[in-house]
MMTF fields as JSON, N, C-alpha, C and O atoms, coordinates in Angstrom:
{
  "mmtfVersion": "1.0.0",
  "mmtfProducer": "UNKNOWN",
  "numBonds": 339,
  "numAtoms": 340,
  "numGroups": 85,
  "numChains": 1,
  "numModels": 1,
  "chainsPerModel": [1],
  "groupsPerChain": [85],
  "chainIdList": ["A"],
  "bondAtomList": [4, 2, 8, 6, 12, 10, 16, 14, 20, 18, 24, 22, 28, 26, 32, 30, 36, 34, 40, 38, 44, 42, 48, 46, 52, 50, 56, 54, 60, 58, 64, 62, 68, 66, 72, 70, 76, 74, 80, 78, 84, 82, 88, 86, 92, 90, 96, 94, 100, 98, 104, 102, 108, 106, 112, 110, 116, 114, 120, 118, 124, 122, 128, 126, 132, 130, 136, 134, 140, 138, 144, 142, 148, 146, 152, 150, 156, 154, 160, 158, 164, 162, 168, 166, 172, 170, 176, 174, 180, 178, 184, 182, 188, 186, 192, 190, 196, 194, 200, 198, 204, 202, 208, 206, 212, 210, 216, 214, 220, 218, 224, 222, 228, 226, 232, 230, 236, 234, 240, 238, 244, 242, 248, 246, 252, 250, 256, 254, 260, 258, 264, 262, 268, 266, 272, 270, 276, 274, 280, 278, 284, 282, 288, 286, 292, 290, 296, 294, 300, 298, 304, 302, 308, 306, 312, 310, 316, 314, 320, 318, 324, 322, 328, 326, 332, 330, 336, 334],
  "bondOrderList": [1, 1, 1, 1, 1, 1, 1, 1, 1, 1, 1, 1, 1, 1, 1, 1, 1, 1, 1, 1, 1, 1, 1, 1, 1, 1, 1, 1, 1, 1, 1, 1, 1, 1, 1, 1, 1, 1, 1, 1, 1, 1, 1, 1, 1, 1, 1, 1, 1, 1, 1, 1, 1, 1, 1, 1, 1, 1, 1, 1, 1, 1, 1, 1, 1, 1, 1, 1, 1, 1, 1, 1, 1, 1, 1, 1, 1, 1, 1, 1, 1, 1, 1, 1],
  "groupList": [{"groupName": "MET", "atomNameList": ["N", "CA", "C", "O"], "elementList": ["N", "C", "C", "O"], "formalChargeList": [0, 0, 0, 0], "bondAtomList": [1, 0, 2, 1, 3, 2], "bondOrderList": [1, 1, 2], "singleLetterCode": "M", "chemCompType": "L-PEPTIDE LINKING"}, {"groupName": "LEU", "atomNameList": ["N", "CA", "C", "O"], "elementList": ["N", "C", "C", "O"], "formalChargeList": [0, 0, 0, 0], "bondAtomList": [1, 0, 2, 1, 3, 2], "bondOrderList": [1, 1, 2], "singleLetterCode": "L", "chemCompType": "L-PEPTIDE LINKING"}, {"groupName": "ALA", "atomNameList": ["N", "CA", "C", "O"], "elementList": ["N", "C", "C", "O"], "formalChargeList": [0, 0, 0, 0], "bondAtomList": [1, 0, 2, 1, 3, 2], "bondOrderList": [1, 1, 2], "singleLetterCode": "A", "chemCompType": "L-PEPTIDE LINKING"}, {"groupName": "VAL", "atomNameList": ["N", "CA", "C", "O"], "elementList": ["N", "C", "C", "O"], "formalChargeList": [0, 0, 0, 0], "bondAtomList": [1, 0, 2, 1, 3, 2], "bondOrderList": [1, 1, 2], "singleLetterCode": "V", "chemCompType": "L-PEPTIDE LINKING"}, {"groupName": "SER", "atomNameList": ["N", "CA", "C", "O"], "elementList": ["N", "C", "C", "O"], "formalChargeList": [0, 0, 0, 0], "bondAtomList": [1, 0, 2, 1, 3, 2], "bondOrderList": [1, 1, 2], "singleLetterCode": "S", "chemCompType": "L-PEPTIDE LINKING"}, {"groupName": "GLU", "atomNameList": ["N", "CA", "C", "O"], "elementList": ["N", "C", "C", "O"], "formalChargeList": [0, 0, 0, 0], "bondAtomList": [1, 0, 2, 1, 3, 2], "bondOrderList": [1, 1, 2], "singleLetterCode": "E", "chemCompType": "L-PEPTIDE LINKING"}, {"groupName": "ILE", "atomNameList": ["N", "CA", "C", "O"], "elementList": ["N", "C", "C", "O"], "formalChargeList": [0, 0, 0, 0], "bondAtomList": [1, 0, 2, 1, 3, 2], "bondOrderList": [1, 1, 2], "singleLetterCode": "I", "chemCompType": "L-PEPTIDE LINKING"}, {"groupName": "LYS", "atomNameList": ["N", "CA", "C", "O"], "elementList": ["N", "C", "C", "O"], "formalChargeList": [0, 0, 0, 0], "bondAtomList": [1, 0, 2, 1, 3, 2], "bondOrderList": [1, 1, 2], "singleLetterCode": "K", "chemCompType": "L-PEPTIDE LINKING"}, {"groupName": "ASP", "atomNameList": ["N", "CA", "C", "O"], "elementList": ["N", "C", "C", "O"], "formalChargeList": [0, 0, 0, 0], "bondAtomList": [1, 0, 2, 1, 3, 2], "bondOrderList": [1, 1, 2], "singleLetterCode": "D", "chemCompType": "L-PEPTIDE LINKING"}, {"groupName": "ASN", "atomNameList": ["N", "CA", "C", "O"], "elementList": ["N", "C", "C", "O"], "formalChargeList": [0, 0, 0, 0], "bondAtomList": [1, 0, 2, 1, 3, 2], "bondOrderList": [1, 1, 2], "singleLetterCode": "N", "chemCompType": "L-PEPTIDE LINKING"}, {"groupName": "PRO", "atomNameList": ["N", "CA", "C", "O"], "elementList": ["N", "C", "C", "O"], "formalChargeList": [0, 0, 0, 0], "bondAtomList": [1, 0, 2, 1, 3, 2], "bondOrderList": [1, 1, 2], "singleLetterCode": "P", "chemCompType": "L-PEPTIDE LINKING"}, {"groupName": "THR", "atomNameList": ["N", "CA", "C", "O"], "elementList": ["N", "C", "C", "O"], "formalChargeList": [0, 0, 0, 0], "bondAtomList": [1, 0, 2, 1, 3, 2], "bondOrderList": [1, 1, 2], "singleLetterCode": "T", "chemCompType": "L-PEPTIDE LINKING"}, {"groupName": "TYR", "atomNameList": ["N", "CA", "C", "O"], "elementList": ["N", "C", "C", "O"], "formalChargeList": [0, 0, 0, 0], "bondAtomList": [1, 0, 2, 1, 3, 2], "bondOrderList": [1, 1, 2], "singleLetterCode": "Y", "chemCompType": "L-PEPTIDE LINKING"}, {"groupName": "ARG", "atomNameList": ["N", "CA", "C", "O"], "elementList": ["N", "C", "C", "O"], "formalChargeList": [0, 0, 0, 0], "bondAtomList": [1, 0, 2, 1, 3, 2], "bondOrderList": [1, 1, 2], "singleLetterCode": "R", "chemCompType": "L-PEPTIDE LINKING"}, {"groupName": "GLY", "atomNameList": ["N", "CA", "C", "O"], "elementList": ["N", "C", "C", "O"], "formalChargeList": [0, 0, 0, 0], "bondAtomList": [1, 0, 2, 1, 3, 2], "bondOrderList": [1, 1, 2], "singleLetterCode": "G", "chemCompType": "PEPTIDE LINKING"}, {"groupName": "TRP", "atomNameList": ["N", "CA", "C", "O"], "elementList": ["N", "C", "C", "O"], "formalChargeList": [0, 0, 0, 0], "bondAtomList": [1, 0, 2, 1, 3, 2], "bondOrderList": [1, 1, 2], "singleLetterCode": "W", "chemCompType": "L-PEPTIDE LINKING"}, {"groupName": "GLN", "atomNameList": ["N", "CA", "C", "O"], "elementList": ["N", "C", "C", "O"], "formalChargeList": [0, 0, 0, 0], "bondAtomList": [1, 0, 2, 1, 3, 2], "bondOrderList": [1, 1, 2], "singleLetterCode": "Q", "chemCompType": "L-PEPTIDE LINKING"}, {"groupName": "PHE", "atomNameList": ["N", "CA", "C", "O"], "elementList": ["N", "C", "C", "O"], "formalChargeList": [0, 0, 0, 0], "bondAtomList": [1, 0, 2, 1, 3, 2], "bondOrderList": [1, 1, 2], "singleLetterCode": "F", "chemCompType": "L-PEPTIDE LINKING"}],
  "groupTypeList": [0, 1, 2, 3, 4, 5, 1, 6, 7, 8, 6, 8, 9, 3, 7, 7, 6, 4, 6, 10, 3, 8, 11, 6, 7, 12, 6, 6, 5, 13, 1, 14, 9, 8, 6, 6, 15, 8, 12, 8, 9, 6, 11, 14, 5, 1, 6, 6, 0, 7, 13, 10, 5, 4, 12, 3, 8, 2, 1, 2, 14, 1, 14, 16, 5, 0, 15, 5, 7, 1, 5, 4, 7, 5, 17, 6, 5, 5, 0, 13, 11, 5, 15, 8, 16],
  "groupIdList": [1, 2, 3, 4, 5, 6, 7, 8, 9, 10, 11, 12, 13, 14, 15, 16, 17, 18, 19, 20, 21, 22, 23, 24, 25, 26, 27, 28, 29, 30, 31, 32, 33, 34, 35, 36, 37, 38, 39, 40, 41, 42, 43, 44, 45, 46, 47, 48, 49, 50, 51, 52, 53, 54, 55, 56, 57, 58, 59, 60, 61, 62, 63, 64, 65, 66, 67, 68, 69, 70, 71, 72, 73, 74, 75, 76, 77, 78, 79, 80, 81, 82, 83, 84, 85],
  "secStructList": [7, 7, 7, 2, 2, 2, 2, 7, 1, 7, 6, 6, 1, 7, 7, 7, 7, 7, 7, 7, 2, 2, 2, 2, 2, 2, 2, 2, 2, 2, 6, 7, 1, 7, 7, 5, 7, 7, 7, 7, 1, 1, 1, 7, 7, 7, 7, 7, 5, 7, 7, 7, 1, 7, 2, 2, 2, 2, 2, 6, 6, 6, 6, 7, 1, 6, 6, 6, 6, 1, 7, 6, 2, 2, 2, 2, 2, 2, 2, 2, 2, 2, 2, 2, 7],
  "xCoordList": [-10.041, -10.219, -9.283, -8.099, -9.723, -8.541, -7.956, -8.586, -6.8, -5.914, -6.564, -6.849, -6.728, -7.598, -6.648, -7.16, -5.02, -4.384, -4.809, -4.736, -5.175, -5.678, -6.848, -7.213, -7.538, -8.902, -9.034, -9.667, -8.276, -8.176, -6.745, -5.808, -6.579, -5.138, -4.48, -3.351, -5.855, -4.936, -5.566, -6.399, -5.125, -5.543, -4.956, -5.284, -4.34, -4.132, -5.377, -5.033, -6.505, -7.132, -8.541, -9.487, -8.673, -9.428, -9.891, -9.279, -11.299, -11.863, -12.38, -12.477, -12.786, -14.125, -13.955, -14.01, -13.722, -14.175, -14.705, -14.382, -16.072, -16.975, -16.421, -16.285, -16.111, -16.322, -17.316, -18.409, -17.31, -18.325, -19.549, -18.815, -20.552, -20.843, -20.299, -20.011, -20.079, -20.038, -17.985, -17.385, -17.69, -16.078, -16.609, -16.348, -17.166, -17.231, -17.876, -17.203, -18.79, -19.102, -18.121, -17.914, -17.172, -15.945, -15.204, -14.582, -15.052, -14.419, -15.044, -14.591, -16.215, -16.979, -17.21, -17.84, -16.89, -17.052, -15.247, -15.085, -14.294, -13.231, -12.748, -12.177, -13.141, -12.376, -13.557, -13.155, -14.879, -15.78, -16.187, -15.888, -16.974, -17.467, -16.206, -16.119, -15.364, -14.434, -13.465, -12.935, -13.119, -12.186, -11.894, -12.776, -10.24, -9.722, -8.959, -8.082, -9.743, -9.238, -7.96, -7.93, -7.07, -6.063, -5.813, -6.405, -4.95, -4.749, -3.048, -2.699, -1.949, -0.624, -0.586, -1.333, -0.048, 0.532, 1.874, 2.011, 2.639, 4.001, 4.089, 4.789, 3.096, 2.674, 1.398, 1.328, 0.492, -0.558, -1.571, -2.226, -1.586, -2.275, -3.473, -3.583, -4.653, -5.609, -5.78, -6.226, -5.18, -5.086, -5.777, -5.893, -6.472, -7.765, -7.644, -7.569, -7.591, -7.09, -8.542, -9.438, -8.356, -9.473, -8.543, -7.435, -9.287, -8.902, -8.749, -9.508, -7.436, -7.104, -7.481, -7.398, -8.05, -8.749, -7.802, -8.232, -6.499, -5.598, -4.297, -3.623, -4.247, -3.351, -1.826, -0.951, -1.931, -0.611, 0.182, 1.391, -1.117, -0.687, -0.681, -0.149, -1.219, -0.389, 0.691, 1.167, 1.028, 2.191, 3.335, 4.42, 3.091, 3.909, 5.622, 5.529, 6.709, 7.401, 7.582, 8.564, 7.146, 7.528, 8.72, 8.829, 9.565, 10.593, 11.64, 12.757, 11.237, 12.522, 13.529, 14.052, 13.89, 14.218, 15.532, 16.647, 15.446, 16.149, 17.232, 18.234, 16.89, 17.716, 18.158, 18.79, 17.833, 18.549, 20.139, 20.799, 20.712, 22.035, 22.745, 23.814, 22.417, 23.089, 22.824, 21.921, 24.157, 24.734, 23.959, 24.843, 22.718, 21.979, 22.897, 22.661, 24.28, 24.29, 25.222, 25.268, 25.836, 26.367, 26.092, 26.829, 24.754, 23.875, 23.59, 23.66, 23.143, 22.677, 23.785, 23.829, 25.1, 26.254, 26.378, 26.541, 26.227, 26.39, 25.39, 25.866, 23.91, 22.859, 23.071, 22.903, 23.401, 23.472, 25.095, 25.406, 25.899, 27.068, 26.218, 26.125, 25.803, 25.683, 24.316, 24.035, 23.926, 22.947, 23.643, 23.281, 24.614, 25.325, 26.228, 26.627, 26.604, 27.288, 26.497, 26.902],
  "yCoordList": [-15.61, -15.299, -16.3, -16.505, -16.642, -17.749, -16.562, -15.854, -16.821, -15.874, -16.665, -17.861, -15.641, -16.21, -17.137, -18.136, -16.927, -18.132, -19.353, -20.303, -19.543, -20.942, -21.315, -22.488, -20.25, -20.872, -21.351, -22.332, -20.414, -20.732, -21.102, -20.352, -22.376, -23.096, -22.604, -22.225, -22.811, -22.091, -21.084, -21.259, -19.626, -18.522, -17.958, -16.833, -18.611, -18.041, -18.451, -18.269, -18.873, -19.731, -19.242, -19.642, -18.024, -17.673, -15.886, -14.856, -16.147, -15.009, -14.083, -12.907, -14.577, -13.991, -14.334, -15.561, -13.688, -13.99, -12.831, -11.643, -13.875, -12.998, -13.142, -14.24, -11.825, -11.311, -11.933, -12.073, -12.299, -12.727, -11.291, -10.564, -10.85, -9.78, -9.285, -8.096, -10.33, -9.938, -9.242, -8.371, -10.0, -9.559, -8.202, -7.383, -7.565, -6.418, -5.401, -4.386, -5.522, -4.871, -4.936, -3.789, -5.847, -5.097, -4.312, -3.567, -4.282, -3.232, -2.009, -1.141, -1.849, -0.634, -0.452, 0.497, -1.041, -0.628, -0.195, 0.567, -0.84, -0.316, 1.299, 2.138, 1.403, 2.234, 2.864, 3.906, 2.732, 3.784, 3.381, 2.3, 4.406, 3.656, 4.288, 3.678, 5.102, 5.692, 5.132, 5.494, 4.162, 3.221, 3.108, 3.167, 2.838, 2.352, 0.941, 0.485, 0.511, -1.258, -1.239, -0.565, -1.943, -2.012, -3.565, -4.383, -3.973, -4.897, -5.186, -4.728, -5.947, -5.557, -6.634, -7.494, -7.038, -7.798, -8.372, -9.588, -7.656, -8.291, -9.222, -10.233, -8.651, -9.379, -10.397, -11.294, -10.296, -10.99, -10.872, -11.824, -9.57, -9.038, -8.393, -8.079, -8.12, -6.967, -6.32, -6.792, -4.842, -3.818, -2.781, -1.788, -3.174, -2.628, -1.602, -1.9, -0.001, 1.127, 2.357, 2.392, 3.082, 4.407, 5.501, 5.969, 5.699, 6.983, 8.359, 8.888, 8.67, 9.769, 11.02, 11.327, 11.98, 13.083, 14.23, 15.344, 13.77, 14.84, 13.661, 12.938, 13.79, 13.045, 13.228, 12.447, 14.98, 15.424, 15.096, 14.954, 15.026, 15.224, 13.317, 12.826, 12.643, 11.214, 10.566, 9.464, 11.562, 10.921, 11.668, 11.114, 12.875, 13.667, 12.883, 12.059, 12.97, 12.271, 10.634, 10.16, 9.844, 8.856, 8.717, 9.424, 7.743, 7.387, 8.505, 8.707, 9.047, 10.027, 9.281, 9.992, 7.656, 7.135, 7.162, 7.504, 6.933, 6.664, 8.057, 7.903, 9.436, 10.204, 10.655, 11.707, 9.874, 10.679, 10.003, 10.29, 9.016, 8.908, 9.534, 8.989, 10.401, 10.898, 12.152, 12.809, 12.369, 13.841, 14.92, 15.329, 15.57, 16.214, 16.954, 17.04, 17.612, 18.074, 17.268, 17.428, 16.615, 15.88, 14.941, 14.712, 14.08, 13.548, 13.915, 13.246, 15.622, 16.664, 16.237, 15.16, 17.213, 17.236, 16.227, 16.368, 14.832, 13.357, 13.437, 13.483, 13.47, 13.47, 14.183, 13.687, 15.218, 16.56, 16.293, 16.673, 15.748, 15.528, 13.867, 13.763, 12.97, 12.0, 12.474, 11.87, 13.306, 13.79, 14.733, 14.726, 15.519, 15.768, 14.958, 15.396, 13.492, 12.494, 12.227, 11.423],
  "zCoordList": [12.381, 10.706, 9.99, 10.258, 9.427, 8.354, 6.769, 5.983, 6.908, 5.731, 4.496, 4.448, 3.473, 2.221, 1.51, 1.004, 1.358, 1.282, 1.806, 1.026, 2.773, 3.438, 2.828, 2.749, 2.334, 2.193, 0.623, 0.233, -0.195, -1.49, -1.847, -1.574, -2.518, -2.482, -3.958, -4.267, -4.794, -6.275, -6.859, -7.748, -6.284, -6.017, -7.756, -8.13, -8.419, -9.784, -10.851, -12.019, -10.722, -10.922, -10.715, -11.394, -9.381, -9.275, -9.457, -9.173, -10.081, -10.867, -10.123, -10.476, -8.94, -8.128, -6.832, -6.753, -5.477, -4.631, -3.831, -3.808, -2.853, -2.676, -1.096, -0.558, -0.416, 1.073, 2.06, 1.51, 3.167, 3.716, 4.291, 4.961, 4.291, 5.21, 6.197, 6.334, 7.112, 8.554, 8.536, 9.166, 7.717, 7.448, 6.807, 7.688, 5.837, 5.384, 6.706, 6.883, 7.409, 8.488, 9.256, 9.651, 9.827, 10.688, 10.288, 11.045, 8.553, 8.25, 8.395, 9.141, 7.633, 8.624, 9.756, 10.223, 10.136, 11.619, 12.416, 13.369, 11.773, 11.938, 11.449, 12.146, 10.163, 9.442, 8.845, 8.328, 8.657, 8.33, 7.012, 6.504, 6.399, 4.842, 4.056, 2.99, 4.138, 2.823, 3.336, 4.387, 2.633, 2.604, 1.652, 0.795, 1.161, -0.403, -0.225, 0.507, -1.257, -1.478, -2.467, -3.497, -2.087, -3.049, -3.309, -2.605, -4.303, -4.576, -4.98, -6.069, -4.123, -4.519, -5.395, -4.93, -6.507, -7.398, -6.654, -6.522, -6.281, -5.743, -4.651, -4.6, -3.555, -2.418, -2.519, -1.679, -3.42, -3.482, -2.175, -1.752, -1.621, -0.836, -1.338, -2.524, -0.199, -0.96, 0.457, 1.503, 0.088, 1.206, 1.371, 0.653, 2.839, 2.938, 3.804, 4.996, 3.37, 4.542, 4.436, 3.592, 5.401, 5.783, 4.829, 5.093, 3.793, 2.914, 3.879, 4.691, 3.406, 4.289, 3.739, 2.55, 5.002, 4.748, 3.914, 3.615, 3.613, 3.177, 2.655, 3.388, 1.07, 0.712, 1.191, 1.565, 0.962, 0.924, 2.58, 2.763, 3.836, 4.96, 5.214, 6.209, 4.358, 4.509, 4.148, 4.419, 3.404, 2.038, 2.81, 2.984, 3.249, 4.32, 4.632, 5.542, 4.205, 5.007, 4.326, 4.898, 3.564, 3.458, 2.412, 1.41, 2.772, 2.195, 2.873, 2.397, 3.788, 4.403, 5.433, 6.291, 5.402, 5.996, 4.625, 5.02, 3.607, 2.348, 2.065, 1.367, 2.705, 2.199, 3.876, 3.972, 5.211, 6.015, 6.205, 7.204, 5.065, 5.218, 3.941, 3.665, 3.249, 2.34, 2.596, 3.113, 1.952, 2.279, 1.302, 0.549, 0.963, -0.261, -1.31, -2.515, -0.459, -1.75, -2.327, -3.547, -1.982, -2.705, -3.506, -4.465, -3.211, -3.691, -5.233, -6.264, -4.893, -6.152, -6.667, -7.263, -6.474, -7.133, -8.188, -9.4, -7.221, -8.053, -9.088, -10.222, -8.99, -10.04, -11.341, -12.455, -11.114, -12.732, -13.273, -14.402, -12.556, -13.252, -14.099, -15.322, -13.291, -14.283, -15.627, -16.662, -15.257, -16.426, -17.46, -18.636, -17.024, -18.2, -19.11, -20.19, -18.526, -19.387, -20.592, -21.432]
}
């Protein structure tokens, strides 16, 4: 399957894109009918994913690796000091 960027060279002038029925059927077959479509303006990618049953469960732990290297007490004290200024 070709990437959209390979099919469309002048993406800035595109106002509408048709997605082939076979592609839609494939997505529904793999993910079901309850899906989320999102366009990422930064990467220019269309993201299609299965809608989670629980957004809380799906997002739990997101960004966890950011906090692993920080000492939480020191970080909180630093933030409070900045707020007081």
